[in-house]
C-alpha positions in Angstrom: -17.6 14.4 -27.6 -17.7 10.9 -26.9 -15.7 8.1 -25.2 -13.8 7.1 -28.2 -12.6 10.6 -28.8 -11.5 10.8 -25.1 -9.7 7.8 -25.0 -8.0 8.5 -28.3 -6.7 11.7 -26.9 -5.7 10.3 -23.4 -3.7 7.3 -25.4 -2.1 10.3 -27.6 -1.2 12.3 -24.7 0.2 9.2 -22.9 2.7 8.2 -25.1 3.2 11.5 -27.1 3.2 9.7 -30.2 0.5 8.8 -33.1 2.3 5.6 -34.0 2.8 4.5 -30.4 -0.8 5.3 -29.3 -2.3 3.2 -32.8 -0.1 0.1 -31.2 -1.5 0.5 -27.8 -4.9 1.0 -28.8 -5.0 -1.1 -32.0 -6.4 1.6 -33.9 -4.8 3.0 -37.0 -3.1 6.4 -37.1 -5.6 7.9 -39.2 -8.6 6.8 -37.1 -6.7 8.3 -33.9 -5.9 11.6 -35.7 -9.5 11.8 -37.0 -10.9 11.3 -33.5 -8.7 13.9 -31.9 -9.6 16.3 -34.7 -13.3 15.8 -34.1 -12.7 16.3 -30.2 -10.7 19.7 -30.7 -13.5 20.9 -33.1 -16.1 20.0 -30.7 -14.3 21.9 -28.1 -13.0 24.5 -30.2 -9.6 24.1 -28.5 -6.3 22.8 -29.8 -5.2 20.3 -27.2 -2.1 18.7 -28.7 0.9 20.7 -30.5 1.5 18.6 -33.6 4.7 20.4 -34.7 7.1 19.0 -31.9 8.6 15.4 -31.6 7.6 14.0 -29.2 4.0 15.7 -29.1 3.3 18.3 -26.7 0.4 19.0 -24.9 -0.9 22.6 -25.1 -1.6 24.3 -21.9 -5.4 23.9 -22.4 -4.5 20.3 -23.2 -2.5 19.7 -20.0 -5.5 21.0 -18.1 -8.0 18.6 -19.9 -5.7 15.7 -19.8 -5.6 16.0 -15.8 -9.2 16.6 -15.4 -10.7 14.1 -18.0 -8.2 11.2 -16.8 -9.7 11.4 -13.2 -13.2 11.1 -15.0 -12.5 8.3 -17.1 -10.9 6.3 -14.5 -14.2 6.9 -12.4 -16.2 5.6 -15.6 -14.2 2.5 -15.7 -14.6 1.6 -11.9 -18.3 2.4 -12.3 -18.6 0.2 -15.3 -16.7 -2.8 -13.5 -18.6 -2.3 -10.3 -21.9 -2.6 -12.4 -20.7 -5.8 -14.0 -20.0 -7.3 -10.7 -23.4 -6.4 -9.4 -25.1 -8.0 -12.3 -22.8 -11.1 -12.2 -21.2 -11.5 -8.7 -18.5 -13.9 -8.5 -18.8 -17.0 -6.4 -15.2 -16.9 -5.4 -13.6 -14.6 -3.2 -10.4 -12.7 -4.4 -8.2 -11.7 -1.7 -5.2 -9.2 -1.8 -2.6 -9.3 0.9 0.6 -8.0 1.7 3.5 -10.6 2.5 4.1 -9.7 6.1 0.2 -10.7 6.6 0.8 -14.2 5.2 3.3 -14.9 7.7 0.9 -14.0 10.3 -3.0 -15.4 10.8 -4.0 -15.2 7.5 -3.5 -19.0 6.6 -5.4 -19.9 9.8 -8.5 -17.5 8.8 -8.5 -19.1 5.4 -8.9 -22.3 6.8 -11.5 -21.2 9.4 -13.5 -19.5 6.3 -13.5 -22.9 4.4 -14.6 -25.0 7.4 -17.8 -22.8 7.4 -18.0 -22.5 3.5 -16.4 -25.6 2.2 -17.6 -24.8 -1.5 -16.1 -21.5 -1.5 -13.2 -20.8 -4.1 -10.5 -18.4 -2.2 -8.2 -16.9 -4.5 -5.1 -15.1 -2.9 -2.9 -12.4 -4.5 0.4 -11.1 -3.3 -0.1 -7.0 -3.8 1.2 -4.1 -2.0 -1.2 -2.0 0.1 -1.0 1.1 -2.4 -1.9 -1.2 -5.4 -4.9 -2.9 -3.7 -6.8 0.3 -4.1 -6.7 0.1 -7.8 -7.1 -3.6 -7.8 -10.4 -3.4 -5.6 -11.6 -0.8 -8.3 -10.9 -3.0 -11.1 -12.4 -6.3 -9.5 -8.9 -8.0 -9.4 -9.5 -8.4 -5.9 -12.8 -8.3 -3.6 -10.9 -7.4 -0.5 -7.4 -6.5 0.8 -5.3 -6.9 4.0 -3.0 -4.0 4.2 -0.5 -2.2 6.6 -1.8 1.3 5.7 -4.8 3.6 6.2 -6.1 5.0 2.7 -8.5 7.8 2.0 -10.3 7.3 -1.1 -14.0 8.0 -1.9 -14.4 4.4 -3.4 -13.0 2.4 -0.5 -14.1 1.6 3.0 -11.9 0.0 5.6 -11.5 -1.1 9.2 -8.8 -1.6 11.6 -8.2 -5.2 12.4 -5.3 -4.9 15.0 -2.3 -3.5 15.9 0.8 -5.8 15.5 4.1 -4.9 17.6 7.3 -4.5 15.9 10.3 -6.5 16.5 13.9 -5.7 16.0 15.5 -8.1 13.4 19.2 -8.3 14.1 22.1 -10.7 12.8 22.9 -13.5 15.4 26.4 -12.1 15.6 25.3 -8.7 16.5 26.5 -7.1 19.7 22.7 -6.3 20.8 21.7 -9.8 20.0 21.7 -11.1 23.6 19.7 -8.2 24.8 16.0 -9.4 24.9 14.5 -5.8 24.6 15.7 -3.1 22.4 15.2 0.9 22.6 15.1 2.9 19.1 18.0 5.0 20.6 20.2 2.1 21.0 19.7 1.0 17.5 20.5 4.5 15.9 24.3 3.6 15.3 23.2 0.8 12.9 22.4 0.4 9.1 18.5 0.4 9.1 17.2 -1.7 6.1 13.9 -0.2 4.7 11.5 -2.2 2.6 8.1 -0.6 2.4 6.7 0.1 -0.7 4.0 2.4 0.5 4.5 5.2 2.7 2.4 6.9 5.3 -0.3 9.1 3.7 0.3 12.1 6.1 3.5 14.0 7.0 5.1 14.1 10.3 6.1 17.6 11.1 9.2 18.7 13.1 6.6 19.9 15.8 4.5 16.8 16.2 8.0 14.9 16.2 9.1 17.3 19.1 5.5 16.5 21.1 6.1 12.8 21.1 10.2 12.7 21.4 11.3 11.4 25.0 13.9 14.2 26.4 16.4 11.4 27.6 16.6 9.9 24.3 16.9 12.9 22.5 19.9 14.3 24.9 21.5 11.0 24.2 21.4 11.2 20.2 23.9 13.1 18.4 23.4 16.2 16.4 22.9 14.0 13.1 20.0 12.3 15.0 17.8 15.5 15.7 14.5 15.8 14.2 14.5 16.9 10.5 11.8 19.7 9.2 11.4 17.6 6.2 8.3 15.4 6.3 8.9 11.8 7.5 6.5 9.3 5.7 8.7 6.3 5.4 7.0 3.9 8.0 10.4 2.9 9.9 11.9 6.4 9.8 8.9 7.8 11.0 8.9 5.8 14.0 12.3 6.8 14.9 11.6 10.3 14.2 8.8 10.3 16.6 11.7 9.9 19.2 13.9 12.3 17.8 16.2 9.9 16.3 17.4 9.3 12.6 19.2 6.4 12.0 23.0 6.7 10.9 22.8 5.0 7.8 20.0 3.4 5.6 19.6 1.0 2.9 16.1 0.7 0.8 15.3 -2.6 -0.7 12.5 -3.9 -2.8 10.5 -5.9 -0.4 10.9 -7.6 2.9 12.4 -10.8 1.9 15.2 -8.9 0.6 15.6 -6.8 3.8 15.7 -9.9 6.1 18.3 -11.7 3.6 20.3 -8.6 4.3 20.0 -8.9 7.9 21.0 -12.8 7.9 24.0 -11.7 5.7 25.0 -9.3 8.5 24.6 -6.2 6.5 22.2 -4.2 8.6 19.1 -4.4 11.0 15.5 -3.8 10.3 12.0 -3.8 12.1 9.2 -6.2 11.2 5.8 -7.3 12.3 6.1 -9.9 15.1 4.5 -12.5 12.8 7.6 -13.0 10.8 10.0 -13.8 14.2 10.0 -17.3 12.7 11.7 -16.4 9.1 15.3 -17.2 9.1 16.1 -18.0 12.3 19.4 -19.8 11.6 21.0 -16.4 10.8 18.4 -13.9 12.7 17.3 -13.2 16.1 14.1 -11.1 17.1 13.9 -8.9 19.9 11.1 -7.1 21.5 11.2 -3.1 21.2 10.1 -1.2 24.5 8.2 1.3 22.7 4.7 0.9 23.2 3.8 2.7 20.1 6.0 0.5 17.9 3.1 -1.1 16.0 2.2 -1.9 12.6 -1.6 -1.8 12.1 -3.5 -4.3 9.9 -6.2 -3.0 7.8 -9.1 -4.7 5.6 -10.5 -2.7 2.6 -13.2 -3.2 0.4 -15.4 -1.0 -2.1 -18.0 1.1 -0.6 -20.6 0.1 -3.0 -20.0 -3.3 -3.4 -19.3 -5.7 -0.4 -18.9 -9.2 -1.7 -21.4 -11.6 -0.1 -18.8 -13.8 1.6 -16.8 -10.8 3.2 -19.2 -11.1 6.3 -18.1 -14.8 6.7 -14.4 -13.6 6.0 -14.6 -11.2 9.1 -16.5 -13.8 11.5 -13.5 -16.1 10.5 -10.9 -13.3 11.5 -12.6 -12.8 15.0 -12.9 -16.3 15.8 -9.5 -16.7 15.2 -8.6 -13.8 17.3 -10.8 -15.0 20.1 -8.8 -18.5 20.0 -5.4 -16.6 20.0 -6.6 -14.1 22.8 -5.9 -11.2 20.6 -7.6 -7.7 21.7 -9.7 -6.6 18.8 -12.9 -4.3 18.6 -15.4 -6.1 16.2 -16.4 -4.2 13.1 -18.3 -4.7 10.0 -18.7 -3.5 6.4 -21.8 -1.5 5.1 -22.8 -1.4 1.5 -23.9 2.1 0.8 -26.0 1.3 -2.3 
């Protein structure tokens, strides 16, 4: 059994066709067939049923595919990390979610370049979820995201919590109220835009534990806590108060959500750093609820911390100091 055989099996299993796998890998169909046959002979197990179209994995093949895919991914990660250790990049590749770019990230990068005038900084717009694979592949060295991740390859620190604000069309009846409550927003169409959901489910018991009794009594029957897990971030926030919005619309990203708000098609909740976006059509109002916040996380690999990351953290904390933002100073540690 060798890597060529394993990669041939994975390619065939992924596309369920020898011809498609040949196009994907650049190998000929006879070569793929030979590698697969060698693997099956070495293992003494038939992995793919060749008598169906598209090809089917046998029961043993499905089990092997599930386990070996994870191992091959780890091999690729280790290979990439080893290459970076032997030839570290002088530049710093930073992944970020769009909402962070509207906040203090530009100021942080400017501060970093003041202390490191020769540094090359490359910024990549990438979702919190995709940042994990990008860190492992070496596409980015560090990521700014909005979600906690539990991954054995990744370490992360919480930078701070940012308050959510309500984004309302200027003509909305609630637009003149400086502070809003979630219960008063429940009869509106809520526009959802997160591409990453919370990593843990919220049960009905957890919801009830944090529900404000007065708010719950005012909510109609269709706004009672659901027994289903609530992992969409904005719905999770409403569910903590026993509220379910009257109607929701899901869009591809934050800019589309704000475009719909500007067009009068609904409301949404956004981090406070976005309160200067589309102000000709949108008003932003503070939420009364203290727990209505969106965290900002910084994450990188456990086994490889880019040498410029401590300077980046210093720049972040200097900006926080200048802005009067509360934070707890932390640092990444290399576990090699």
